[in-house]
C-alpha positions in Angstrom: 9.1 0.4 23.6 5.9 -0.4 21.4 6.4 -0.4 17.6 3.8 0.6 15.2 2.5 -0.5 11.7 3.0 2.0 9.0 1.8 1.8 5.4 3.3 3.4 2.4 1.0 3.4 -0.6 -0.6 5.3 -3.6 -3.6 7.5 -2.8 -5.9 5.1 -4.6 -5.1 2.4 -2.0 -4.7 4.8 1.0 -8.5 5.1 1.7 -8.8 1.4 2.4 -6.0 1.4 4.9 -7.6 4.5 6.5 -10.9 2.6 6.7 -8.9 0.0 8.6 -7.6 2.4 11.2 -4.1 3.0 9.8 -2.8 6.2 8.8 -1.1 5.5 5.4 1.7 7.7 4.1 0.9 8.4 0.4 3.2 8.5 -2.6 2.2 9.4 -6.3 5.2 7.5 -7.8 8.1 5.4 -7.1 10.7 8.1 -6.6 8.5 9.7 -3.8 7.7 6.3 -2.4 11.4 5.5 -2.1 12.0 8.8 -0.4 9.2 8.2 2.1 10.4 4.7 2.8 13.9 6.1 3.7 12.2 8.4 6.2 10.2 5.5 7.6 13.5 3.6 8.2 14.7 6.4 10.4 11.6 6.2 12.5 12.4 4.3 15.7 8.8 3.6 16.5 8.2 1.8 13.2 8.0 -2.0 13.7 6.3 -3.1 10.4 6.2 -1.1 7.2 3.7 -2.3 4.6 4.8 -1.1 1.2 3.0 -1.3 -2.0 4.7 -3.7 -4.3 5.4 -1.2 -7.1 7.4 0.9 -4.7 9.2 -2.1 -3.2 10.1 -3.4 -6.7 11.6 0.0 -7.6 14.0 0.2 -4.6 17.6 0.6 -5.4 20.2 -2.0 -4.2 21.6 0.0 -1.4 18.2 0.2 0.2 17.5 -3.6 -0.3 20.9 -4.3 1.4 20.0 -2.0 4.2 16.7 -3.6 4.7 18.4 -7.2 4.8 20.8 -6.1 7.6 18.0 -4.6 9.9 15.8 -6.4 12.2 13.4 -3.4 12.4 11.3 -2.1 10.8 10.3 -5.3 9.0 9.3 -4.2 5.4 6.4 -6.2 3.8 5.4 -5.5 0.3 1.8 -6.0 -0.7 0.2 -6.1 -4.3 -1.7 -3.1 -5.4 -4.9 -3.2 -7.5 -4.4 -4.3 -11.0 -7.4 -2.7 -12.8 -7.0 -2.2 -16.4 -9.2 0.8 -16.4 -12.6 2.3 -15.4 -14.7 -0.3 -17.3 -12.9 -3.1 -15.5 -13.2 -1.4 -12.1 -16.9 -0.8 -12.7 -17.4 -4.5 -13.5 -15.7 -5.5 -10.4 -17.9 -3.3 -8.2 -21.1 -4.3 -9.9 -20.2 -8.0 -9.2 -19.4 -7.2 -5.6 -22.8 -5.4 -5.2 -24.5 -8.3 -6.8 -23.0 -10.7 -4.4 -23.8 -8.6 -1.4 -27.5 -7.6 -2.2 -28.4 -10.5 -4.4 -29.2 -8.9 -7.6 -27.5 -7.0 -10.4 -27.4 -3.1 -10.4 -26.5 -0.5 -12.9 -24.0 2.2 -12.2 -24.6 5.5 -13.9 
């Protein structure tokens, strides 16, 4: 049996995984994220589950214990973006564009 890679993240992060060819499962907050992770744990085809770190950190002890006792799926937390606000995000995008095209641009 082949196993799949699943992704559980916030909608803001999901677009990046979709561009990489994965079909992310979205959750807006930790409560929904934990419920969706429980669903993924029941999926026999799930081999690796990438979980946004904020959801992983909110896991109750019983779920963590269950994860430590199971070989599959392997749950791997990944850090989400840490932008402080729109201004910081725009600065980041402008710097990326400067590096790629070689000169500074202005966003409107």
